[in-house]
N, C-alpha and C positions, 0 to 999 in steps of 0.2 A: 538521083537526085536525094540530095541531102534537106531533111525536116529540121524543124527546131531540135533544137540540144534542148534536151531534158534533163533532169538533173536526176538520174536513174543508172545505176551499173548492174550486169551480172556477172557473178564471177564464175568463169567455167573453169574445171578441174582435167587434166588432161592427167588420165591412169595409166599413161604407156612411160616407159623408160626411156625412149625414142621422140625426143622435145620436138620433132617435128616429120612426125613419120602420118600413118593414115588416121589416126584419131586425130592428129592439132590439125590435119587438112579439113576433114572435116566441121571440126571446132570452128576454123576459119571460114568457110561458108556461112557459117551462122553468123556471125560476128558483122560479117559484109550487111548481111539484113538489120541486125540490130543499129547497125552506125546509119544505114540509111532510116532509118525509124526515130533518128533521135535519143538513141540509147547507147552509152558506154558498155564496154565490157574490158576483162581480163581476165588472161588465161594464166590459172596457176600450173606449172609444170610439178608433179610430184616425183620428178627425177628418177636417175638410177641408183640412187643409195638405198640402204637397206631401211626397210619399214617393221618396227615393232608392232606384235601382234597387242591387244587387249589382252590381259593377264588378269582381268577381274577382280583387282587389286581394291576397288572400291574407296582409293582415295582422291576420286578427281572431286576438285572446287568450283565446278560450275563453271570454271575460267577455263578450263582447258584438262588435257594430260597430264598427269607428273610426270610423265617419260619429256624429257624436254630437248631432246637430241637430235628429232630430224623436221620436218615442216609442218606436221599436222599441226601445232600452235599458231605456227605464223597464218596459217589456211584460216583459223578461226576467229583471227582479230581482225581478217579482211570479213570474211564472213560477216562480222556485225554491221559491215556499213555497205551490204551488198543488196540489195532487193529480189533477186532472182538468181536461180544458179544452174548450172549445167555439167553434170559428169561426163566423162567420157572416156571409155576406155577400148583397149584392143581384145579379143576373144583368147583365149588361150584354153584349148580342153573342151568348150561348149561352156566355159565361163567366164567371167569379168576377171581382169589382172587381179590374184591373189594379193599385189602389195596395195592394189586400187581400195578393197574389201578391208583390209587391215584398218588402212589409212580412215576409213569412212568409218569404221566400227568406233574408233576410239576419238574422233572428231564427233560423232552423234551422243557416244555415252558417257563422254567428257563433258559436253554441252547439256545436256538432258538431265545431270547429274541433281540441279533444284528447281531448275525455273521450265520446264518442258521444252528444251529445245529454242533456247529464247533468239539463237542467231539465225534459226530457220523457219519457227512455225509461223504458218500463213505465208510463204514466200513460195510461188511458184517455183518448181524445179524440171527438169527433163534430164532424160538417161539418151546417150547416144552409143553405139558400139559400132567398132570394126572389123569385121571379119574377111578372112582370104574366102571363106565356102559358108560353115554352118554354125550353130551356136549362139547366135543371135539372139532369139528371143529369149533362152534362157538368161543368157547375160544381162539383158535390159530386165527381164522379170525380178532378178536379185536386187539390180541399182534402185529399182524403183520399191521396195522395200522400203528403205529408206525415207524417201518422200511420205508415205502412206503413214507410218508412225510418229513425224514431226507434223501431221497436219499440214503438210506443204500441198498446194494442186496442183496438178501434175500435168507438163505440156505434152500433149500429141502432136502429129500430122498427118499425114495424105497417106503414108506407108509407117510400119513401126519403124523406129528411130534408129536406122542402121545405114552404112556403106559397105559397098564391097571393094575388097581388092588389097594385092599383097607390096605394094607399093605408092605412096603418094598419086605417082603418075597413072597407076590403075585404079584408084578413087576417082581422079578428076574425069576418067573415063564411064564411072556410074553417073550417068545422066538422071536416072530418076532417085538413088542413093543421095544425089546434090539438092535435085531438086525437093526432095523430103526434109534435109538440113534446110532449106531456106523457109520452109512451110515451118519449121520448126521455131525459126528465129521470128516469122509475122506471127507466129501465134504467142510466142513468149511476150515481146511488144506490145501487142492485143492486151494479153492479160493485167501487162505491168500497167499500162494507162490505163483500164478499167479499173484497179484497184485503186490507183491514185484519184481518180475520179469520184467513185467511193468514196474514201478517206472525206477527202476535199468537202463532199456532201453530207459529212455527219453521220456517214454508218459506219457504226463501230465494228472492232474486231469480236466475234465469238468469244462467250466464256465457256471456257474449259471446265468441266467435270474432273475433278481426281481424288471423288473419295474411297473409290474402290481399286485394289490390285489382287485380283482372286487367282493365288496358286490353284493349279489343276489339283493336286495330292495335297490333301489337309488332314492334318490329326483329328 
């Protein structure tokens, strides 16, 4: 049953090179619930083309990465208008896709250069992962680090946000995994609606202190 359509959108990032594999299957399960809650979503495909690493050149403008040959800056432009985020990844060698981490390193670092991650801060985020067997919690931990540094409330579920399977057909048999994804969708929708209600009732965003940045080693 569809509820009233709200002017909200969740931007999902599929960190798999397979556009319609296991990670995609998990993301679409969340998307069904978001739509039922009146919230739109888009799955942004990282694709199979090479993704450059951040080289710490420090020439970011705050409007994106200086390397414009892949989809990082395209994603950032969409992120400006998104209300929430879900980052999905397959598990490789007990960690997220290396290409996804390179993508997110550049997206967040270039976006946070001048105004504290202006495309992401105070917007809820969820990490979800797909694995044949192991490495899921370590992968979730790595992705959640981006939310923590950007002041993004993290969306959880009734189990850690993971599904299991080697193929999309396997994932569709993971009943608890799919249930977990649906609850991610419900919790994301609830959080977005709460934030919108707070804004409508005059609750301002927190004022962020940025005075200190202390290196561990100092002269």
